[in-house]
C-alpha positions as a printed Julia matrix, in Angstrom:
113×3 Matrix{Float64}:
  63.12  103.76  112.56
  66.43  104.81  110.99
  67.91  108.3   111.27
  70.52  109.38  109.1
  72.67  112.44  110.8
  72.74  116.01  110.16
  75.18  117.31  107.55
  77.18  119.87  109.61
  77.81  123.25  107.2
  81.66  121.78  107.52
  80.74  118.09  105.39
  78.61  120.77  103.33
  81.45  122.34  101.82
  83.97  119.7   101.51
  81.68  117.07   99.6
  80.87  120.59   97.45
  84.66  121.0    96.84
  85.51  117.33   96.09
  82.44  117.46   93.17
  83.09  120.75   91.92
  87.45  119.14   91.61
  85.66  116.64   89.64
  83.74  118.44   87.4
  86.95  121.23   86.57
  89.21  117.49   85.72
  86.41  116.14   83.48
  89.16  117.27   80.79
  91.6   114.68   80.88
  95.04  116.95   80.55
  93.87  118.82   83.87
  93.17  115.2    85.65
  96.46  113.83   84.8
  98.45  116.75   85.4
  96.67  117.05   89.35
  97.32  113.32   89.0
 101.03  114.32   88.0
 101.63  117.17   90.59
 100.1   114.66   93.33
 102.21  112.45   92.38
 105.27  114.64   92.17
 104.24  116.24   95.84
 104.44  112.5    97.38
 107.36  111.74   96.12
 108.66  115.02   97.41
 107.03  114.01  101.06
 108.54  110.75  100.67
 111.68  111.63  100.02
 112.38  114.53  103.18
 110.63  112.11  105.31
 113.79  109.2   104.44
 116.44  112.16  104.82
 114.94  113.29  107.95
 115.21  109.82  109.14
 118.33  108.92  108.14
 119.8   111.93  109.56
 118.21  111.84  113.41
 118.84  107.73  113.16
 117.34  107.43  116.84
 114.18  107.75  114.77
 113.97  105.1   111.96
 112.04  102.3   113.39
 109.64  105.61  114.22
 109.31  106.68  111.17
 109.11  103.49  109.33
 106.67  102.74  111.4
 104.39  105.74  110.81
 105.24  105.61  107.32
 103.1   102.18  106.88
 100.81  103.51  108.86
 100.04  106.34  106.78
 100.49  104.22  103.9
  97.91  101.35  105.08
  95.6   104.67  105.8
  95.46  105.33  102.1
  94.48  102.33  101.09
  92.12  102.02  102.77
  90.5   105.01  102.25
  90.88  104.2    98.96
  88.75  101.12   99.14
  85.87  103.35  100.92
  86.02  105.89   98.11
  86.12  102.52   95.3
  82.73  101.97   96.17
  81.18  105.16   95.1
  81.88  105.67   91.25
  81.47  109.72   92.01
  84.83  109.68   93.58
  86.89  108.38   91.02
  88.96  111.6    90.73
  89.72  111.57   94.5
  91.08  107.55   94.43
  92.8   108.73   91.32
  94.4   111.47   93.11
  95.42  108.88   96.41
  96.6   106.19   94.46
  99.3   109.11   92.69
  99.83  110.55   96.3
 100.97  106.7    97.6
 102.36  105.54   94.41
 104.65  108.57   95.07
 105.54  108.7    98.73
 106.37  104.95   98.33
 108.61  105.38   95.24
 110.3   108.37   97.48
 111.02  106.0    99.75
 112.4   103.83   97.48
 114.64  106.06   95.62
 116.28  107.13   99.45
 116.67  103.56   99.86
 118.92  103.6    97.29
 120.63  106.29   98.49
 121.7   104.36  101.29
 123.02  101.45   99.69
């Protein structure tokens, strides 16, 4: 006999908010504008992390390691959410955020040449 774990109030609120956000994003303009905002937020985060680690200079290997670990965690989350069809919008947001971070790192690396 398999027992399913009890759903907590926090878990219900998070799942409820994701479903509400997905229903709100049925309109393509809303979906793409939210995706663009998340992409720009990822770009800002990636470029600012690149600038901070370049200024400190002692933290370059540590910052690179933490950045790679963070991007790999986003990839694992994408694989987990891709299985469920209901969370297509969340997968789109994760991909936009990951692409923005990568693009921010890329433009910061071009500045260092």
